[in-house]
BAVEXTOR-653332 format. One record per residue (C-alpha): residue in one letter; x, y, z. Coordinates in Angstrom, 2 decimals, decimal comma. Layout:
<mivexs>
A; X; Y; Z
...
</mivexs>
This chain:
<mivexs>
M; 79,33; -87,84; -64,83
A; 78,33; -84,41; -66,03
R; 77,77; -81,71; -63,52
G; 76,44; -78,48; -63,22
T; 78,16; -75,26; -62,05
T; 77,59; -76,18; -58,49
G; 79,95; -78,95; -59,00
A; 77,15; -81,85; -57,83
P; 75,76; -84,61; -59,94
R; 72,76; -83,64; -61,84
H; 71,37; -87,15; -61,02
A; 72,89; -88,16; -57,92
P; 71,76; -91,71; -56,58
G; 68,76; -91,35; -54,12
Q; 67,96; -87,92; -55,58
D; 64,71; -87,06; -56,78
T; 64,63; -84,04; -58,91
R; 61,18; -84,68; -60,66
N; 59,22; -82,48; -58,40
A; 62,25; -79,83; -57,92
P; 60,54; -76,25; -57,79
A; 60,64; -74,41; -61,10
P; 62,46; -71,44; -61,87
G; 61,05; -68,44; -60,55
F; 59,67; -70,48; -57,16
G; 61,44; -70,91; -54,10
D; 64,81; -69,84; -52,78
P; 66,15; -66,83; -55,11
G; 69,84; -68,08; -54,53
A; 69,05; -71,63; -55,46
E; 67,08; -70,37; -58,60
R; 70,41; -68,49; -59,80
V; 72,42; -71,54; -59,19
A; 69,92; -73,64; -61,13
Q; 69,68; -71,07; -63,77
A; 73,56; -70,94; -63,99
G; 73,46; -74,56; -64,57
W; 70,74; -74,81; -67,19
T; 72,81; -72,29; -68,90
A; 75,91; -74,26; -68,86
Q; 73,79; -77,34; -69,83
A; 72,24; -74,97; -72,92
E; 75,50; -73,98; -74,06
R; 77,10; -77,56; -74,22
A; 73,68; -78,81; -75,79
E; 74,16; -76,10; -78,47
Q; 77,81; -76,72; -79,11
A; 77,03; -80,80; -79,53
E; 74,16; -79,53; -81,95
R; 76,51; -77,24; -83,99
A; 79,20; -80,09; -84,02
E; 76,54; -82,74; -85,16
R; 75,55; -80,30; -88,04
S; 79,43; -79,45; -88,76
E; 79,43; -83,55; -89,03
R; 76,54; -84,13; -91,10
A; 77,49; -81,39; -93,61
E; 81,51; -82,75; -93,74
R; 80,11; -86,36; -94,26
G; 77,97; -85,09; -97,47
R; 80,83; -83,30; -98,42
R; 82,94; -86,41; -98,54
I; 81,63; -88,29; -101,35
S; 84,01; -90,67; -102,99
P; 84,54; -90,95; -106,64
D; 82,98; -94,13; -106,89
Q; 79,92; -93,37; -105,11
P; 76,94; -92,30; -107,43
R; 75,75; -88,99; -106,96
S; 72,14; -88,20; -107,80
G; 71,05; -86,17; -110,70
E; 70,08; -83,22; -108,33
N; 73,31; -83,21; -106,57
R; 75,24; -83,17; -109,94
L; 73,25; -80,16; -111,11
I; 73,73; -78,31; -107,94
A; 77,35; -79,04; -108,03
F; 77,89; -77,81; -111,53
V; 75,79; -74,57; -111,37
C; 77,76; -73,65; -108,13
G; 80,93; -75,40; -108,76
R; 84,36; -73,38; -108,20
R; 85,03; -73,61; -112,04
S; 81,84; -74,86; -113,70
K; 79,88; -71,79; -112,64
Y; 82,01; -69,73; -115,10
L; 80,48; -72,03; -117,59
V; 76,87; -71,39; -116,75
V; 77,22; -67,85; -117,07
V; 78,91; -68,28; -120,62
F; 76,12; -70,56; -121,76
W; 73,49; -68,13; -120,87
V; 75,43; -65,17; -122,70
L; 75,72; -67,32; -125,69
V; 71,94; -68,17; -125,51
V; 71,06; -64,58; -125,59
A; 73,75; -63,45; -128,26
A; 72,35; -66,52; -130,51
L; 68,42; -65,56; -129,54
G; 68,46; -61,75; -128,76
G; 67,73; -60,74; -132,65
L; 64,92; -62,93; -132,66
A; 63,23; -61,58; -129,44
G; 63,22; -58,13; -131,16
K; 60,95; -60,06; -134,02
L; 58,04; -60,70; -131,83
Q; 56,41; -57,48; -131,95
G; 56,03; -57,75; -135,80
A; 54,75; -61,25; -135,50
E; 51,58; -60,06; -133,55
K; 48,16; -60,82; -134,83
N; 46,03; -57,82; -133,94
D; 43,20; -58,26; -136,51
A; 39,66; -59,16; -135,30
S; 40,14; -62,93; -135,99
A; 42,96; -63,21; -133,48
Y; 40,87; -62,36; -130,93
L; 37,56; -64,21; -131,90
P; 37,09; -67,99; -131,40
S; 37,76; -69,70; -134,96
S; 33,91; -71,40; -134,67
A; 32,27; -67,89; -134,26
E; 30,12; -66,65; -137,36
S; 31,96; -63,65; -137,34
T; 35,24; -65,06; -137,79
Q; 33,97; -67,22; -140,44
E; 32,41; -64,24; -142,29
L; 35,98; -62,35; -141,98
N; 37,58; -65,48; -143,53
E; 34,93; -65,65; -146,21
Q; 35,37; -61,88; -146,75
N; 39,19; -62,94; -147,87
L; 37,93; -64,45; -150,85
F; 36,56; -61,15; -152,33
Q; 38,62; -58,50; -150,65
S; 41,97; -57,98; -148,80
K; 41,67; -58,97; -144,99
N; 43,80; -55,92; -144,44
L; 41,06; -53,47; -146,01
N; 40,81; -50,60; -143,69
P; 38,32; -47,93; -145,36
A; 38,82; -44,26; -144,59
L; 35,96; -41,68; -144,61
V; 36,83; -37,86; -145,34
V; 33,96; -35,54; -144,21
Y; 33,88; -31,84; -145,40
V; 31,60; -29,57; -143,58
R; 30,60; -26,11; -144,27
D; 27,68; -24,90; -141,88
S; 26,46; -22,26; -144,17
G; 26,37; -24,91; -147,02
V; 28,66; -26,46; -149,28
T; 29,33; -24,62; -152,81
A; 30,19; -26,02; -156,33
A; 33,79; -24,97; -155,44
D; 33,77; -27,30; -152,37
L; 32,44; -29,90; -154,37
Q; 35,20; -29,61; -156,91
K; 37,98; -29,75; -154,42
A; 36,44; -32,97; -152,97
K; 36,67; -34,39; -156,07
A; 40,08; -33,10; -156,78
D; 41,41; -34,72; -153,57
A; 39,61; -37,96; -154,42
R; 41,64; -38,18; -157,52
Y; 44,83; -37,72; -155,51
F; 43,51; -40,30; -152,83
A; 43,30; -42,78; -155,67
S; 46,70; -42,54; -156,68
L; 48,21; -43,30; -153,33
P; 49,93; -47,08; -153,21
A; 47,80; -48,16; -150,38
V; 44,52; -47,17; -152,21
D; 45,17; -48,19; -155,79
G; 42,17; -46,64; -157,31
R; 39,74; -47,94; -154,59
V; 37,93; -44,19; -154,11
A; 33,99; -43,56; -154,20
A; 33,01; -40,40; -155,79
P; 32,15; -37,64; -153,60
V; 28,55; -37,49; -152,03
V; 26,62; -34,54; -150,96
S; 24,47; -34,82; -147,73
E; 20,84; -34,09; -148,03
D; 21,06; -30,92; -146,17
H; 23,78; -29,57; -148,42
K; 26,29; -28,97; -145,43
A; 28,75; -31,72; -145,78
I; 30,58; -33,81; -148,59
Q; 31,81; -37,34; -147,90
T; 34,21; -39,52; -149,71
I; 35,16; -43,33; -148,98
I; 38,80; -44,31; -149,47
G; 39,54; -48,00; -149,61
A; 43,09; -48,46; -148,06
D; 44,72; -51,77; -147,80
L; 46,49; -51,31; -144,77
G; 47,36; -54,06; -142,16
Y; 48,03; -53,54; -138,54
N; 51,95; -53,52; -139,34
S; 51,32; -50,93; -141,61
D; 51,88; -47,25; -141,34
I; 48,25; -46,37; -140,83
G; 49,07; -43,19; -138,91
G; 50,98; -41,90; -141,79
F; 48,30; -42,69; -144,29
V; 45,66; -40,83; -142,15
T; 47,93; -37,94; -141,88
T; 48,53; -37,58; -145,54
V; 44,70; -37,76; -145,93
K; 44,20; -35,35; -143,49
T; 46,52; -32,56; -144,73
T; 45,69; -33,13; -148,40
A; 41,97; -32,71; -147,42
S; 42,73; -29,38; -145,30
T; 44,83; -28,00; -147,91
D; 43,28; -24,97; -149,62
S; 39,89; -25,67; -147,86
A; 38,87; -22,02; -147,88
G; 36,72; -22,43; -144,70
L; 35,77; -26,10; -144,98
S; 36,28; -28,25; -141,39
V; 37,76; -31,54; -142,55
Y; 37,10; -34,59; -140,51
V; 38,94; -38,22; -141,16
G; 36,85; -41,16; -139,55
G; 36,52; -44,73; -140,49
P; 38,09; -48,19; -139,64
A; 41,60; -46,71; -140,68
A; 41,18; -43,49; -138,45
S; 40,28; -45,85; -135,34
A; 43,15; -48,04; -136,05
A; 45,25; -45,14; -135,98
D; 44,31; -43,72; -132,58
Q; 44,34; -47,22; -131,23
I; 48,23; -47,43; -132,36
K; 48,86; -43,98; -131,14
I; 47,43; -44,95; -127,78
F; 49,11; -48,26; -127,54
K; 52,29; -47,09; -128,95
G; 55,05; -48,04; -126,74
I; 53,13; -50,00; -124,24
D; 55,58; -52,74; -124,31
T; 58,38; -50,27; -123,18
T; 56,11; -48,59; -120,79
L; 55,02; -51,83; -119,04
L; 58,75; -52,98; -119,14
Y; 59,72; -49,66; -117,40
A; 56,98; -49,42; -115,18
T; 57,63; -53,10; -113,76
L; 61,30; -52,54; -113,47
A; 60,85; -49,28; -111,47
V; 58,25; -51,21; -109,22
V; 60,68; -54,40; -108,77
I; 63,68; -52,22; -108,13
V; 61,94; -50,18; -105,51
L; 60,85; -53,39; -103,91
L; 64,44; -54,87; -104,07
L; 66,04; -52,02; -102,72
L; 63,61; -51,74; -99,92
T; 64,11; -55,71; -99,24
Y; 67,83; -55,84; -99,40
R; 68,89; -52,32; -98,51
S; 71,85; -52,85; -100,71
P; 72,72; -50,47; -103,87
V; 74,26; -53,51; -105,87
L; 72,48; -56,66; -105,04
W; 69,30; -56,05; -106,97
L; 71,31; -55,74; -110,22
L; 71,68; -59,42; -110,00
P; 67,92; -60,63; -110,17
I; 66,90; -57,74; -112,66
L; 69,89; -59,26; -114,80
S; 68,51; -62,49; -114,60
A; 64,93; -61,52; -115,09
G; 66,08; -59,52; -118,33
V; 67,94; -62,47; -119,69
A; 64,85; -64,81; -119,06
L; 62,50; -62,70; -120,81
T; 64,63; -62,30; -123,72
V; 64,97; -65,93; -124,24
A; 61,41; -66,57; -123,74
Q; 60,51; -63,87; -126,43
A; 62,84; -65,51; -128,78
V; 61,02; -69,02; -128,07
I; 57,76; -67,68; -128,53
Y; 58,73; -66,00; -131,63
L; 60,03; -69,40; -133,08
L; 56,77; -70,99; -132,19
T; 54,73; -68,25; -133,98
Q; 56,51; -68,99; -137,16
H; 56,80; -72,85; -136,87
A; 54,04; -73,83; -134,50
N; 51,17; -71,62; -135,33
L; 50,96; -69,78; -132,31
T; 48,65; -66,80; -132,03
V; 50,40; -63,69; -129,82
N; 48,82; -60,56; -129,68
G; 49,80; -57,08; -128,22
Q; 47,82; -58,26; -125,11
S; 49,57; -61,30; -124,57
E; 53,17; -59,80; -125,19
G; 52,20; -57,05; -122,42
I; 51,19; -59,49; -119,93
L; 54,38; -61,56; -120,77
V; 56,68; -58,84; -119,81
V; 55,19; -58,48; -116,38
L; 54,87; -61,98; -115,61
V; 58,23; -62,97; -116,35
I; 59,99; -60,15; -114,53
G; 57,66; -60,33; -111,54
A; 57,74; -64,15; -111,20
S; 61,35; -64,19; -111,95
T; 61,96; -61,64; -108,94
D; 59,64; -63,62; -106,59
Y; 61,89; -66,72; -107,23
A; 65,26; -64,65; -106,81
L; 63,66; -63,46; -103,36
L; 63,47; -67,08; -102,08
L; 66,95; -68,09; -103,32
I; 68,85; -65,14; -102,33
A; 67,25; -65,00; -98,59
R; 68,18; -68,84; -98,24
Y; 71,54; -68,28; -99,34
R; 72,22; -65,46; -97,17
E; 71,32; -67,54; -94,32
E; 73,60; -70,06; -95,16
L; 76,20; -67,69; -95,78
R; 76,40; -67,40; -92,00
R; 76,73; -70,98; -91,51
H; 79,43; -72,11; -93,98
A; 82,82; -70,16; -94,57
D; 82,84; -71,18; -98,41
R; 80,09; -69,42; -100,42
H; 79,83; -72,55; -102,94
Q; 78,82; -74,91; -100,30
A; 76,31; -72,20; -99,17
M; 74,77; -72,11; -102,30
A; 74,64; -75,59; -102,70
V; 72,62; -75,77; -99,55
A; 70,75; -72,99; -100,38
L; 69,61; -74,52; -103,60
R; 69,04; -78,22; -102,29
R; 66,35; -76,75; -99,52
A; 64,85; -73,75; -101,62
G; 65,15; -75,36; -105,03
P; 62,20; -77,77; -104,69
A; 59,84; -75,26; -103,36
I; 61,10; -72,61; -106,18
I; 60,46; -75,49; -108,83
A; 57,18; -76,46; -107,49
S; 55,91; -73,16; -107,29
G; 57,04; -72,46; -110,99
L; 55,76; -75,98; -112,28
T; 52,15; -74,85; -110,63
V; 51,90; -71,60; -112,43
V; 53,08; -73,16; -115,78
A; 50,25; -75,73; -115,34
G; 47,44; -73,16; -114,54
M; 48,73; -71,09; -117,59
L; 48,19; -74,09; -120,07
C; 44,61; -74,51; -118,62
L; 43,90; -71,53; -120,87
L; 44,50; -73,52; -124,00
A; 40,77; -75,01; -123,45
A; 39,57; -71,70; -123,58
E; 37,70; -70,67; -127,16
S; 38,94; -67,36; -127,85
N; 42,01; -67,18; -129,70
D; 43,65; -64,25; -127,61
I; 43,07; -66,43; -124,25
S; 44,02; -69,70; -125,77
G; 47,17; -68,53; -127,07
L; 48,08; -66,52; -123,65
G; 48,28; -69,75; -122,03
P; 51,32; -71,20; -123,69
V; 53,03; -67,68; -123,97
A; 52,73; -67,39; -120,08
A; 53,67; -70,84; -119,58
I; 57,04; -70,59; -121,68
G; 57,75; -67,24; -119,99
I; 57,30; -68,85; -116,52
G; 59,45; -71,75; -117,49
V; 62,41; -70,00; -118,84
G; 62,42; -67,57; -115,85
L; 62,37; -70,57; -113,42
I; 65,24; -72,08; -115,30
A; 67,32; -69,02; -115,19
M; 66,61; -68,36; -111,50
I; 68,02; -71,84; -110,61
T; 71,25; -71,88; -112,80
L; 71,93; -68,12; -114,02
L; 71,41; -66,42; -110,72
P; 73,18; -68,79; -108,58
A; 75,93; -69,02; -110,62
I; 76,69; -65,20; -110,96
L; 75,94; -64,82; -107,07
V; 78,65; -67,25; -106,30
V; 80,75; -65,47; -108,86
F; 80,30; -62,07; -106,95
G; 80,77; -63,41; -103,57
R; 79,79; -61,96; -100,17
W; 80,75; -58,15; -101,21
I; 77,33; -58,06; -103,66
F; 75,64; -57,93; -100,08
W; 77,28; -54,82; -99,29
P; 77,00; -52,82; -96,77
V; 75,35; -55,50; -94,65
K; 77,56; -58,52; -95,69
P; 76,59; -61,90; -94,11
G; 79,74; -63,16; -92,55
Y; 80,65; -66,42; -91,56
G; 79,36; -67,20; -88,02
S; 77,57; -63,89; -87,59
A; 74,53; -63,50; -85,78
E; 71,09; -63,61; -87,52
P; 69,33; -60,41; -87,88
T; 66,17; -61,76; -86,74
S; 67,29; -61,55; -82,82
R; 67,41; -57,80; -83,25
G; 65,27; -54,91; -84,93
V; 61,92; -53,73; -84,95
W; 60,20; -57,05; -85,85
S; 62,29; -58,61; -83,01
R; 60,80; -56,02; -80,65
V; 57,45; -56,37; -81,72
G; 57,70; -59,96; -81,02
R; 59,15; -59,67; -77,69
A; 56,38; -57,18; -76,95
I; 53,87; -59,73; -78,20
G; 55,10; -62,28; -75,73
G; 54,04; -59,83; -72,93
P; 55,96; -58,73; -69,75
G; 57,25; -61,49; -67,39
A; 57,43; -63,93; -70,09
G; 60,82; -63,39; -71,11
G; 62,37; -64,92; -67,90
H; 60,38; -67,96; -67,83
L; 60,76; -68,74; -71,72
R; 64,50; -68,54; -71,45
H; 64,54; -70,86; -68,27
A; 62,34; -73,26; -70,41
Q; 64,50; -72,99; -73,54
H; 67,50; -74,12; -71,20
A; 65,66; -76,91; -69,54
A; 64,26; -77,96; -73,29
A; 67,72; -77,72; -74,64
G; 69,49; -79,76; -71,65
G; 66,59; -82,50; -71,92
V; 66,96; -83,00; -75,61
H; 70,93; -83,22; -75,12
R; 70,68; -85,95; -72,16
D; 68,23; -88,03; -74,46
R; 70,75; -87,68; -77,24
V; 73,67; -88,86; -75,09
R; 71,75; -91,75; -73,82
G; 70,45; -92,71; -77,18
R; 74,16; -92,99; -78,59
A; 75,31; -94,75; -75,40
G; 72,72; -97,35; -76,28
R; 70,84; -96,38; -73,10
P; 66,83; -95,78; -73,18
A; 65,90; -92,01; -72,87
R; 63,89; -91,81; -69,28
H; 60,41; -91,85; -69,36
D; 58,39; -91,25; -66,35
H; 54,88; -92,36; -66,07
R; 53,98; -91,00; -62,67
P; 51,13; -88,31; -62,24
L; 52,02; -84,85; -63,21
G; 52,49; -82,55; -60,11
A; 51,68; -78,78; -60,14
R; 55,15; -77,69; -60,67
D; 55,57; -80,45; -63,42
R; 52,43; -78,62; -65,09
A; 54,09; -75,51; -64,62
D; 57,33; -76,35; -65,98
L; 55,69; -78,13; -69,44
G; 53,75; -74,65; -69,70
Y; 56,66; -72,76; -69,75
R; 58,16; -75,19; -72,47
A; 55,18; -75,05; -74,58
A; 55,05; -71,20; -74,34
H; 58,54; -71,38; -75,64
L; 57,74; -73,50; -78,55
V; 54,88; -71,30; -79,70
A; 56,68; -68,09; -79,17
</mivexs>
């Protein structure tokens, strides 16, 4: 028979404890005795609970070779196995080495002309396609305007004609130059240059050459270069390096957030490394689809891809690492801790990733080519990021061990950080003054009741059910327990 610290049986024959005073009522000495007894009961209940968890974990580890294992368990065991984790890392290294060159070609495969943004059924798109029968789709005319406020002279017109002859000799022009035209007020001269320049050509260099030639020996003439070619050159100048800028800006924001979250100078490197690998592989896969599946990619979708892959991958990493850190306090073996973390956090991460992938694929229903092309681009990025975060990241986390969490390493058996700190104090403040003691008493009583029910259930004895009307002290005790559960 279990006894409390007073030495008396907890349920002696003939003794009715159902209407016993709740903690905080009656004799203070009796309250201290009862509290000590409940404390001991709670400790025993906690020990029994810990032993039961250890037993369940041990049973999970003792899987005989003849017993079939699910595909999920086999995958988890391979990702964070003692030897197989190195194979996972080597696999991703080989994938990056094989596809890294293709990822760099994605920007050259972008389609940034007007037809890449408009629906294929739009009349303007059809008109652009019909124009290809008569002229190059990369025709970007440039306009050169010479201005003299006092009026252009015959020498100014001769210079414009000489410049036109030089423009016609340029390879991108190939003779497509109209004769200079003088304005009605005789204050300006205009020359139209037909340049065959695609968005992947050196449009900026061509416009610079035209401007330099027209400004040489101008004798007071003001020279301006406009038209589609100049507009394209300005756009390229504005958006030049936008992918790199987006990448660096995204990395900077994510690194700061990881440093604030983990407060470790080294742990943030692993999520960033995994996200970078995912981005490289995703860009390579998308490039292959542009070449063999007619996938439309433009500068807009590629810029979104960078932010989306790094952001989503980091989000998945936060979930996994948080769970892994918890399990490191409960398991001495880091491989077992990661296996439990993957088994428990993996379904949520996979469900989140697949939801985003499904949502992105809905963009395929859009009529605009830029929006419909963004769907598979984003879906591939999220999918590759998801795979990397549940395979590569767990493997390298297990390879590096607990020291990667330095300076606050989650040691086996160490206390949970949620029991201390600012937010813990905020939670206790919300509970209000005087509630702490009642909540502790309710916790001990609840733990003792759960333990008694478990013991009786294991022994084949039914748990005690009391159907009598509740008294005032019963209601008070239930209130304390309810308050503890809410807290």
